[in-house]
N, CA, C, O and the ligand as a Tripos MOL2 file, in Angstrom:
@<TRIPOS>MOLECULE
protein
  245   243    62     0     0
PROTEIN
NO_CHARGES

@<TRIPOS>ATOM
      1 N         102.0520  -82.4330  -81.0650 N.3       1 MET1
      2 CA        100.9840  -82.8770  -80.1600 C.3       1 MET1
      3 C         100.8140  -81.9300  -79.0190 C.2       1 MET1
      4 O         101.7640  -81.4430  -78.4060 O.2       1 MET1
      5 N          99.5570  -81.6950  -78.7670 N.am      2 GLU2
      6 CA         99.2900  -80.7160  -77.6470 C.3       2 GLU2
      7 C          98.9990  -81.4200  -76.3650 C.2       2 GLU2
      8 O          98.2640  -82.4050  -76.3040 O.2       2 GLU2
      9 N          99.6190  -80.8670  -75.3160 N.am      3 GLN3
     10 CA         99.3730  -81.4400  -73.9880 C.3       3 GLN3
     11 C          98.0860  -80.7820  -73.4110 C.2       3 GLN3
     12 O          97.9780  -79.5620  -73.2870 O.2       3 GLN3
     13 N          97.1740  -81.6210  -73.0880 N.am      4 VAL4
     14 CA         95.9450  -81.1250  -72.4980 C.3       4 VAL4
     15 C          95.9360  -81.3410  -70.9980 C.2       4 VAL4
     16 O          96.1260  -82.4440  -70.4850 O.2       4 VAL4
     17 N          95.7100  -80.2580  -70.3460 N.am      5 GLU5
     18 CA         95.7320  -80.3330  -68.8680 C.3       5 GLU5
     19 C          94.3570  -80.6640  -68.3390 C.2       5 GLU5
     20 O          93.3510  -80.1170  -68.7910 O.2       5 GLU5
     21 N          94.3260  -81.5730  -67.3690 N.am      6 ALA6
     22 CA         93.0470  -81.9340  -66.7650 C.3       6 ALA6
     23 C          92.5910  -80.8390  -65.8730 C.2       6 ALA6
     24 O          93.3900  -80.2850  -65.1190 O.2       6 ALA6
     25 N          91.3360  -80.5050  -65.9280 N.am      7 LYS7
     26 CA         90.7890  -79.4730  -65.0590 C.3       7 LYS7
     27 C          89.6710  -80.0710  -64.2580 C.2       7 LYS7
     28 O          89.0960  -81.0950  -64.6290 O.2       7 LYS7
     29 N          89.3580  -79.4120  -63.1310 N.am      8 THR8
     30 CA         88.3030  -79.9370  -62.2450 C.3       8 THR8
     31 C          86.9980  -79.3200  -62.6530 C.2       8 THR8
     32 O          86.8200  -78.1030  -62.6310 O.2       8 THR8
     33 N          86.0880  -80.1930  -63.0280 N.am      9 CYS9
     34 CA         84.7050  -79.7330  -63.4100 C.3       9 CYS9
     35 C          83.9410  -79.1530  -62.2010 C.2       9 CYS9
     36 O          83.9510  -79.7740  -61.1380 O.2       9 CYS9
     37 N          83.3230  -78.0620  -62.3180 N.am     10 ILE10
     38 CA         82.6020  -77.4190  -61.2290 C.3      10 ILE10
     39 C          81.3230  -78.1360  -60.9450 C.2      10 ILE10
     40 O          80.7840  -77.9880  -59.8480 O.2      10 ILE10
     41 N          80.7950  -78.9200  -61.8830 N.am     11 VAL11
     42 CA         79.5560  -79.5850  -61.6380 C.3      11 VAL11
     43 C          79.7180  -80.9230  -60.9830 C.2      11 VAL11
     44 O          79.1270  -81.1720  -59.9320 O.2      11 VAL11
     45 N          80.5170  -81.8090  -61.5860 N.am     12 CYS12
     46 CA         80.6810  -83.1460  -61.0260 C.3      12 CYS12
     47 C          81.9550  -83.2940  -60.1650 C.2      12 CYS12
     48 O          82.1380  -84.2980  -59.4770 O.2      12 CYS12
     49 N          82.8250  -82.2730  -60.2210 N.am     13 GLY13
     50 CA         84.0690  -82.2330  -59.3750 C.3      13 GLY13
     51 C          85.1160  -83.2280  -59.8500 C.2      13 GLY13
     52 O          86.0750  -83.4850  -59.1230 O.2      13 GLY13
     53 N          84.9730  -83.7860  -61.0170 N.am     14 GLU14
     54 CA         85.9380  -84.7690  -61.5480 C.3      14 GLU14
     55 C          86.9810  -84.0710  -62.4600 C.2      14 GLU14
     56 O          86.7150  -83.0420  -63.0810 O.2      14 GLU14
     57 N          88.1390  -84.6720  -62.5010 N.am     15 GLN15
     58 CA         89.1710  -84.1400  -63.3560 C.3      15 GLN15
     59 C          88.9710  -84.6050  -64.7880 C.2      15 GLN15
     60 O          89.0080  -85.8050  -65.0620 O.2      15 GLN15
     61 N          88.7650  -83.6870  -65.6840 N.am     16 LYS16
     62 CA         88.4800  -83.9970  -67.0920 C.3      16 LYS16
     63 C          89.3630  -83.1290  -67.9920 C.2      16 LYS16
     64 O          89.7880  -82.0290  -67.6390 O.2      16 LYS16
     65 N          89.6070  -83.6890  -69.1630 N.am     17 THR17
     66 CA         90.3620  -82.8870  -70.1200 C.3      17 THR17
     67 C          89.4690  -82.2790  -71.1930 C.2      17 THR17
     68 O          89.8450  -81.2880  -71.8190 O.2      17 THR17
     69 N          88.2890  -82.8590  -71.4150 N.am     18 GLU18
     70 CA         87.4130  -82.3800  -72.4630 C.3      18 GLU18
     71 C          86.2120  -81.6340  -71.7930 C.2      18 GLU18
     72 O          85.5020  -82.1740  -70.9450 O.2      18 GLU18
     73 N          86.0420  -80.3780  -72.2290 N.am     19 GLY19
     74 CA         84.9590  -79.6170  -71.7070 C.3      19 GLY19
     75 C          85.1220  -78.1350  -72.1050 C.2      19 GLY19
     76 O          85.9690  -77.7790  -72.9240 O.2      19 GLY19
     77 N          84.3260  -77.3400  -71.5260 N.am     20 ILE20
     78 CA         84.3980  -75.8630  -71.7680 C.3      20 ILE20
     79 C          84.8730  -75.1340  -70.5600 C.2      20 ILE20
     80 O          84.5550  -75.4860  -69.4240 O.2      20 ILE20
     81 N          85.6640  -74.0770  -70.8270 N.am     21 THR21
     82 CA         86.1200  -73.2450  -69.7770 C.3      21 THR21
     83 C          85.3990  -71.9010  -69.8820 C.2      21 THR21
     84 O          85.5170  -71.2190  -70.9000 O.2      21 THR21
     85 N          84.6550  -71.5120  -68.8440 N.am     22 VAL22
     86 CA         83.9570  -70.2370  -68.8730 C.3      22 VAL22
     87 C          84.6600  -69.3850  -67.7650 C.2      22 VAL22
     88 O          84.5570  -69.6760  -66.5730 O.2      22 VAL22
     89 N          85.3770  -68.3210  -68.2230 N.am     23 VAL23
     90 CA         86.1600  -67.4990  -67.3610 C.3      23 VAL23
     91 C          87.1350  -68.4390  -66.5860 C.2      23 VAL23
     92 O          88.0710  -68.9680  -67.1840 O.2      23 VAL23
     93 N          86.9280  -68.6370  -65.3270 N.am     24 THR24
     94 CA         87.8390  -69.5030  -64.5630 C.3      24 THR24
     95 C          87.2620  -70.8400  -64.2520 C.2      24 THR24
     96 O          87.9290  -71.7070  -63.6860 O.2      24 THR24
     97 N          86.0020  -71.0140  -64.6250 N.am     25 ALA25
     98 CA         85.3470  -72.2980  -64.2460 C.3      25 ALA25
     99 C          85.3740  -73.2310  -65.4400 C.2      25 ALA25
    100 O          85.3250  -72.8050  -66.5940 O.2      25 ALA25
    101 N          85.4570  -74.5560  -65.1200 N.am     26 PHE26
    102 CA         85.5340  -75.5490  -66.1380 C.3      26 PHE26
    103 C          84.3170  -76.4810  -66.0140 C.2      26 PHE26
    104 O          84.0350  -76.9740  -64.9220 O.2      26 PHE26
    105 N          83.6190  -76.7200  -67.0790 N.am     27 ILE27
    106 CA         82.5500  -77.7390  -67.1150 C.3      27 ILE27
    107 C          82.9360  -78.7770  -68.1070 C.2      27 ILE27
    108 O          83.2460  -78.4630  -69.2560 O.2      27 ILE27
    109 N          82.9220  -80.0290  -67.6800 N.am     28 CYS28
    110 CA         83.3210  -81.0800  -68.5480 C.3      28 CYS28
    111 C          82.2210  -81.3790  -69.6090 C.2      28 CYS28
    112 O          81.0530  -81.0230  -69.4510 O.2      28 CYS28
    113 N          82.6500  -82.0250  -70.6500 N.am     29 HIS29
    114 CA         81.7380  -82.2160  -71.7580 C.3      29 HIS29
    115 C          80.5060  -83.0080  -71.3850 C.2      29 HIS29
    116 O          79.4210  -82.7050  -71.8810 O.2      29 HIS29
    117 N          80.6250  -83.9980  -70.5400 N.am     30 SER30
    118 CA         79.4280  -84.7900  -70.2290 C.3      30 SER30
    119 C          78.4440  -83.9570  -69.3740 C.2      30 SER30
    120 O          77.2310  -84.0460  -69.5640 O.2      30 SER30
    121 N          78.9650  -83.1620  -68.4480 N.am     31 CYS31
    122 CA         78.0510  -82.2330  -67.6590 C.3      31 CYS31
    123 C          77.4580  -81.2220  -68.5140 C.2      31 CYS31
    124 O          76.2900  -80.8750  -68.3350 O.2      31 CYS31
    125 N          78.2120  -80.7020  -69.4720 N.am     32 GLU32
    126 CA         77.6380  -79.6900  -70.3580 C.3      32 GLU32
    127 C          76.4690  -80.2190  -71.1970 C.2      32 GLU32
    128 O          75.4200  -79.5870  -71.3190 O.2      32 GLU32
    129 N          76.7000  -81.4190  -71.7760 N.am     33 SER33
    130 CA         75.6180  -82.0040  -72.5630 C.3      33 SER33
    131 C          74.3960  -82.3660  -71.7010 C.2      33 SER33
    132 O          73.2390  -82.2250  -72.0990 O.2      33 SER33
    133 N          74.7380  -82.8410  -70.4940 N.am     34 GLU34
    134 CA         73.6500  -83.1510  -69.5290 C.3      34 GLU34
    135 C          72.8390  -81.9600  -69.1880 C.2      34 GLU34
    136 O          71.6120  -82.0290  -69.1120 O.2      34 GLU34
    137 N          73.5100  -80.8610  -68.9810 N.am     35 MET35
    138 CA         72.8360  -79.6340  -68.6310 C.3      35 MET35
    139 C          71.8960  -79.1100  -69.7280 C.2      35 MET35
    140 O          70.8130  -78.5760  -69.4870 O.2      35 MET35
    141 N          72.4070  -79.3110  -70.9570 N.am     36 VAL36
    142 CA         71.6150  -78.8490  -72.1080 C.3      36 VAL36
    143 C          70.3350  -79.6830  -72.1970 C.2      36 VAL36
    144 O          69.2940  -79.1840  -72.6230 O.2      36 VAL36
    145 N          70.4170  -80.9480  -71.7970 N.am     37 GLN37
    146 CA         69.2500  -81.8580  -71.9080 C.3      37 GLN37
    147 C          68.3520  -81.8110  -70.6930 C.2      37 GLN37
    148 O          67.2340  -82.3240  -70.7150 O.2      37 GLN37
    149 N          68.8490  -81.1870  -69.6190 N.am     38 THR38
    150 CA         68.0380  -81.1520  -68.3940 C.3      38 THR38
    151 C          66.8940  -80.1980  -68.5140 C.2      38 THR38
    152 O          67.0490  -79.0400  -68.9030 O.2      38 THR38
    153 N          65.6950  -80.7280  -68.1590 N.am     39 LYS39
    154 CA         64.5130  -79.9120  -68.2390 C.3      39 LYS39
    155 C          64.3130  -79.2210  -66.8200 C.2      39 LYS39
    156 O          64.8200  -79.6660  -65.7900 O.2      39 LYS39
    157 N          63.5610  -78.1470  -66.8800 N.am     40 VAL40
    158 CA         63.3050  -77.3740  -65.7120 C.3      40 VAL40
    159 C          62.6560  -78.2630  -64.6390 C.2      40 VAL40
    160 O          62.9330  -78.0730  -63.4550 O.2      40 VAL40
    161 N          61.8380  -79.1880  -65.0020 N.am     41 GLU41
    162 CA         61.1560  -80.0310  -64.0540 C.3      41 GLU41
    163 C          62.0630  -81.1930  -63.5160 C.2      41 GLU41
    164 O          61.6810  -81.9200  -62.5990 O.2      41 GLU41
    165 N          63.2020  -81.3240  -64.0900 N.am     42 ASP42
    166 CA         64.1260  -82.3680  -63.6190 C.3      42 ASP42
    167 C          64.6200  -82.0800  -62.2450 C.2      42 ASP42
    168 O          64.8900  -80.9250  -61.9160 O.2      42 ASP42
    169 N          64.7470  -83.0870  -61.4310 N.am     43 GLU43
    170 CA         65.1690  -82.8550  -60.0410 C.3      43 GLU43
    171 C          66.6320  -82.3100  -59.9170 C.2      43 GLU43
    172 O          66.9990  -81.7140  -58.9050 O.2      43 GLU43
    173 N          67.4040  -82.5270  -60.9280 N.am     44 ARG44
    174 CA         68.7920  -82.0540  -60.9060 C.3      44 ARG44
    175 C          68.9540  -80.6220  -61.4270 C.2      44 ARG44
    176 O          70.0170  -80.0100  -61.3250 O.2      44 ARG44
    177 N          67.8280  -80.1100  -61.9990 N.am     45 TYR45
    178 CA         67.9430  -78.8130  -62.5420 C.3      45 TYR45
    179 C          68.3760  -77.6920  -61.5240 C.2      45 TYR45
    180 O          69.2380  -76.8670  -61.8280 O.2      45 TYR45
    181 N          67.7590  -77.6980  -60.3360 N.am     46 PRO46
    182 CA         68.1970  -76.6950  -59.3430 C.3      46 PRO46
    183 C          69.6950  -76.8030  -59.0000 C.2      46 PRO46
    184 O          70.3650  -75.8000  -58.7560 O.2      46 PRO46
    185 N          70.1950  -78.0430  -58.9900 N.am     47 PHE47
    186 CA         71.6200  -78.2240  -58.7460 C.3      47 PHE47
    187 C          72.5050  -77.5940  -59.8020 C.2      47 PHE47
    188 O          73.4970  -76.9330  -59.4940 O.2      47 PHE47
    189 N          72.1300  -77.8100  -61.0540 N.am     48 PHE48
    190 CA         72.8980  -77.2510  -62.2030 C.3      48 PHE48
    191 C          72.8090  -75.6820  -62.1410 C.2      48 PHE48
    192 O          73.7870  -74.9670  -62.3580 O.2      48 PHE48
    193 N          71.6210  -75.2260  -61.8440 N.am     49 VAL49
    194 CA         71.4360  -73.7810  -61.7820 C.3      49 VAL49
    195 C          72.3160  -73.1800  -60.6780 C.2      49 VAL49
    196 O          72.9600  -72.1520  -60.8880 O.2      49 VAL49
    197 N          72.3420  -73.8060  -59.5290 N.am     50 SER50
    198 CA         73.1450  -73.2400  -58.3900 C.3      50 SER50
    199 C          74.6140  -73.3250  -58.7370 C.2      50 SER50
    200 O          75.3770  -72.4400  -58.3510 O.2      50 SER50
    201 N          75.0410  -74.3510  -59.4510 N.am     51 GLN51
    202 CA         76.4800  -74.4230  -59.8520 C.3      51 GLN51
    203 C          76.8070  -73.3190  -60.8290 C.2      51 GLN51
    204 O          77.8690  -72.7020  -60.7610 O.2      51 GLN51
    205 N          75.8890  -73.0800  -61.7320 N.am     52 LEU52
    206 CA         76.0970  -72.0660  -62.7340 C.3      52 LEU52
    207 C          76.0030  -70.6520  -62.1080 C.2      52 LEU52
    208 O          76.6470  -69.7180  -62.5860 O.2      52 LEU52
    209 N          75.2270  -70.5100  -61.0780 N.am     53 LYS53
    210 CA         75.2020  -69.2340  -60.4180 C.3      53 LYS53
    211 C          76.4610  -68.8440  -59.7840 C.2      53 LYS53
    212 O          76.8640  -67.6810  -59.8100 O.2      53 LYS53
    213 N          77.1120  -69.8440  -59.1930 N.am     54 GLN54
    214 CA         78.4320  -69.6130  -58.6190 C.3      54 GLN54
    215 C          79.3880  -69.1020  -59.7290 C.2      54 GLN54
    216 O          80.2070  -68.2140  -59.4880 O.2      54 GLN54
    217 N          79.2770  -69.6430  -60.8690 N.am     55 LEU55
    218 CA         80.0960  -69.2420  -62.0280 C.3      55 LEU55
    219 C          79.7400  -67.8120  -62.4300 C.2      55 LEU55
    220 O          80.6230  -67.0040  -62.7180 O.2      55 LEU55
    221 N          78.5050  -67.5210  -62.4460 N.am     56 TRP56
    222 CA         78.0490  -66.2550  -62.8440 C.3      56 TRP56
    223 C          78.4740  -65.1630  -61.8780 C.2      56 TRP56
    224 O          78.8610  -64.0710  -62.2960 O.2      56 TRP56
    225 N          78.4000  -65.4570  -60.5880 N.am     57 VAL57
    226 CA         78.8810  -64.5700  -59.5710 C.3      57 VAL57
    227 C          80.3580  -64.2360  -59.7330 C.2      57 VAL57
    228 O          80.7670  -63.0790  -59.6340 O.2      57 VAL57
    229 N          81.1450  -65.2730  -59.9840 N.am     58 ARG58
    230 CA         82.5840  -65.0930  -60.2970 C.3      58 ARG58
    231 C          82.7920  -64.2400  -61.4960 C.2      58 ARG58
    232 O          83.6860  -63.3930  -61.5150 O.2      58 ARG58
    233 N          81.9870  -64.4410  -62.4990 N.am     59 PHE59
    234 CA         82.1480  -63.7300  -63.7900 C.3      59 PHE59
    235 C          81.9090  -62.2690  -63.5300 C.2      59 PHE59
    236 O          82.6160  -61.4380  -64.1000 O.2      59 PHE59
    237 N          80.9800  -61.9150  -62.7230 N.am     60 HIS60
    238 CA         80.6310  -60.4910  -62.5090 C.3      60 HIS60
    239 C          81.3790  -59.8560  -61.4010 C.2      60 HIS60
    240 O          81.2490  -58.6550  -61.1610 O.2      60 HIS60
    241 N          82.1620  -60.6350  -60.7160 N.am     61 ALA61
    242 CA         82.9550  -60.0560  -59.5940 C.3      61 ALA61
    243 C          84.0440  -59.1660  -60.0740 C.2      61 ALA61
    244 O          84.7880  -58.6110  -59.2660 O.2      61 ALA61
    245 ZN         81.5040  -82.6900  -64.9830 Zn       62 ZN62
@<TRIPOS>BOND
     1     1     2 1
     2     2     3 1
     3     3     4 2
     4     3     5 am
     5     5     6 1
     6     6     7 1
     7     7     8 2
     8     7     9 am
     9     9    10 1
    10    10    11 1
    11    11    12 2
    12    11    13 am
    13    13    14 1
    14    14    15 1
    15    15    16 2
    16    15    17 am
    17    17    18 1
    18    18    19 1
    19    19    20 2
    20    19    21 am
    21    21    22 1
    22    22    23 1
    23    23    24 2
    24    23    25 am
    25    25    26 1
    26    26    27 1
    27    27    28 2
    28    27    29 am
    29    29    30 1
    30    30    31 1
    31    31    32 2
    32    31    33 am
    33    33    34 1
    34    34    35 1
    35    35    36 2
    36    35    37 am
    37    37    38 1
    38    38    39 1
    39    39    40 2
    40    39    41 am
    41    41    42 1
    42    42    43 1
    43    43    44 2
    44    43    45 am
    45    45    46 1
    46    46    47 1
    47    47    48 2
    48    47    49 am
    49    49    50 1
    50    50    51 1
    51    51    52 2
    52    51    53 am
    53    53    54 1
    54    54    55 1
    55    55    56 2
    56    55    57 am
    57    57    58 1
    58    58    59 1
    59    59    60 2
    60    59    61 am
    61    61    62 1
    62    62    63 1
    63    63    64 2
    64    63    65 am
    65    65    66 1
    66    66    67 1
    67    67    68 2
    68    67    69 am
    69    69    70 1
    70    70    71 1
    71    71    72 2
    72    71    73 am
    73    73    74 1
    74    74    75 1
    75    75    76 2
    76    75    77 am
    77    77    78 1
    78    78    79 1
    79    79    80 2
    80    79    81 am
    81    81    82 1
    82    82    83 1
    83    83    84 2
    84    83    85 am
    85    85    86 1
    86    86    87 1
    87    87    88 2
    88    87    89 am
    89    89    90 1
    90    90    91 1
    91    91    92 2
    92    91    93 am
    93    93    94 1
    94    94    95 1
    95    95    96 2
    96    95    97 am
    97    97    98 1
    98    98    99 1
    99    99   100 2
   100    99   101 am
   101   101   102 1
   102   102   103 1
   103   103   104 2
   104   103   105 am
   105   105   106 1
   106   106   107 1
   107   107   108 2
   108   107   109 am
   109   109   110 1
   110   110   111 1
   111   111   112 2
   112   111   113 am
   113   113   114 1
   114   114   115 1
   115   115   116 2
   116   115   117 am
   117   117   118 1
   118   118   119 1
   119   119   120 2
   120   119   121 am
   121   121   122 1
   122   122   123 1
   123   123   124 2
   124   123   125 am
   125   125   126 1
   126   126   127 1
   127   127   128 2
   128   127   129 am
   129   129   130 1
   130   130   131 1
   131   131   132 2
   132   131   133 am
   133   133   134 1
   134   134   135 1
   135   135   136 2
   136   135   137 am
   137   137   138 1
   138   138   139 1
   139   139   140 2
   140   139   141 am
   141   141   142 1
   142   142   143 1
   143   143   144 2
   144   143   145 am
   145   145   146 1
   146   146   147 1
   147   147   148 2
   148   147   149 am
   149   149   150 1
   150   150   151 1
   151   151   152 2
   152   151   153 am
   153   153   154 1
   154   154   155 1
   155   155   156 2
   156   155   157 am
   157   157   158 1
   158   158   159 1
   159   159   160 2
   160   159   161 am
   161   161   162 1
   162   162   163 1
   163   163   164 2
   164   163   165 am
   165   165   166 1
   166   166   167 1
   167   167   168 2
   168   167   169 am
   169   169   170 1
   170   170   171 1
   171   171   172 2
   172   171   173 am
   173   173   174 1
   174   174   175 1
   175   175   176 2
   176   175   177 am
   177   177   178 1
   178   178   179 1
   179   179   180 2
   180   179   181 am
   181   181   182 1
   182   182   183 1
   183   183   184 2
   184   183   185 am
   185   185   186 1
   186   186   187 1
   187   187   188 2
   188   187   189 am
   189   189   190 1
   190   190   191 1
   191   191   192 2
   192   191   193 am
   193   193   194 1
   194   194   195 1
   195   195   196 2
   196   195   197 am
   197   197   198 1
   198   198   199 1
   199   199   200 2
   200   199   201 am
   201   201   202 1
   202   202   203 1
   203   203   204 2
   204   203   205 am
   205   205   206 1
   206   206   207 1
   207   207   208 2
   208   207   209 am
   209   209   210 1
   210   210   211 1
   211   211   212 2
   212   211   213 am
   213   213   214 1
   214   214   215 1
   215   215   216 2
   216   215   217 am
   217   217   218 1
   218   218   219 1
   219   219   220 2
   220   219   221 am
   221   221   222 1
   222   222   223 1
   223   223   224 2
   224   223   225 am
   225   225   226 1
   226   226   227 1
   227   227   228 2
   228   227   229 am
   229   229   230 1
   230   230   231 1
   231   231   232 2
   232   231   233 am
   233   233   234 1
   234   234   235 1
   235   235   236 2
   236   235   237 am
   237   237   238 1
   238   238   239 1
   239   239   240 2
   240   239   241 am
   241   241   242 1
   242   242   243 1
   243   243   244 2
@<TRIPOS>SUBSTRUCTURE
     1 MET1         2 RESIDUE 1 A MET
     2 GLU2         6 RESIDUE 1 A GLU
     3 GLN3        10 RESIDUE 1 A GLN
     4 VAL4        14 RESIDUE 1 A VAL
     5 GLU5        18 RESIDUE 1 A GLU
     6 ALA6        22 RESIDUE 1 A ALA
     7 LYS7        26 RESIDUE 1 A LYS
     8 THR8        30 RESIDUE 1 A THR
     9 CYS9        34 RESIDUE 1 A CYS
    10 ILE10       38 RESIDUE 1 A ILE
    11 VAL11       42 RESIDUE 1 A VAL
    12 CYS12       46 RESIDUE 1 A CYS
    13 GLY13       50 RESIDUE 1 A GLY
    14 GLU14       54 RESIDUE 1 A GLU
    15 GLN15       58 RESIDUE 1 A GLN
    16 LYS16       62 RESIDUE 1 A LYS
    17 THR17       66 RESIDUE 1 A THR
    18 GLU18       70 RESIDUE 1 A GLU
    19 GLY19       74 RESIDUE 1 A GLY
    20 ILE20       78 RESIDUE 1 A ILE
    21 THR21       82 RESIDUE 1 A THR
    22 VAL22       86 RESIDUE 1 A VAL
    23 VAL23       90 RESIDUE 1 A VAL
    24 THR24       94 RESIDUE 1 A THR
    25 ALA25       98 RESIDUE 1 A ALA
    26 PHE26      102 RESIDUE 1 A PHE
    27 ILE27      106 RESIDUE 1 A ILE
    28 CYS28      110 RESIDUE 1 A CYS
    29 HIS29      114 RESIDUE 1 A HIS
    30 SER30      118 RESIDUE 1 A SER
    31 CYS31      122 RESIDUE 1 A CYS
    32 GLU32      126 RESIDUE 1 A GLU
    33 SER33      130 RESIDUE 1 A SER
    34 GLU34      134 RESIDUE 1 A GLU
    35 MET35      138 RESIDUE 1 A MET
    36 VAL36      142 RESIDUE 1 A VAL
    37 GLN37      146 RESIDUE 1 A GLN
    38 THR38      150 RESIDUE 1 A THR
    39 LYS39      154 RESIDUE 1 A LYS
    40 VAL40      158 RESIDUE 1 A VAL
    41 GLU41      162 RESIDUE 1 A GLU
    42 ASP42      166 RESIDUE 1 A ASP
    43 GLU43      170 RESIDUE 1 A GLU
    44 ARG44      174 RESIDUE 1 A ARG
    45 TYR45      178 RESIDUE 1 A TYR
    46 PRO46      182 RESIDUE 1 A PRO
    47 PHE47      186 RESIDUE 1 A PHE
    48 PHE48      190 RESIDUE 1 A PHE
    49 VAL49      194 RESIDUE 1 A VAL
    50 SER50      198 RESIDUE 1 A SER
    51 GLN51      202 RESIDUE 1 A GLN
    52 LEU52      206 RESIDUE 1 A LEU
    53 LYS53      210 RESIDUE 1 A LYS
    54 GLN54      214 RESIDUE 1 A GLN
    55 LEU55      218 RESIDUE 1 A LEU
    56 TRP56      222 RESIDUE 1 A TRP
    57 VAL57      226 RESIDUE 1 A VAL
    58 ARG58      230 RESIDUE 1 A ARG
    59 PHE59      234 RESIDUE 1 A PHE
    60 HIS60      238 RESIDUE 1 A HIS
    61 ALA61      242 RESIDUE 1 A ALA
    62 ZN62       245 GROUP 0 **** ****
């Protein structure tokens, strides 16, 4: 049995065990699927984009 460590999601800030890790950032499964479904006109879209930009900046640093 594998021990899964809880990580802090960069989008919702909650500790989750299921999700994706991009470089050093973790996005939980629910936020990931939410982001995929979020349309550009959605009011939360700019929030997701800004969170992802942080990630992108880190990735290119
Ligand atoms: Zn999340």
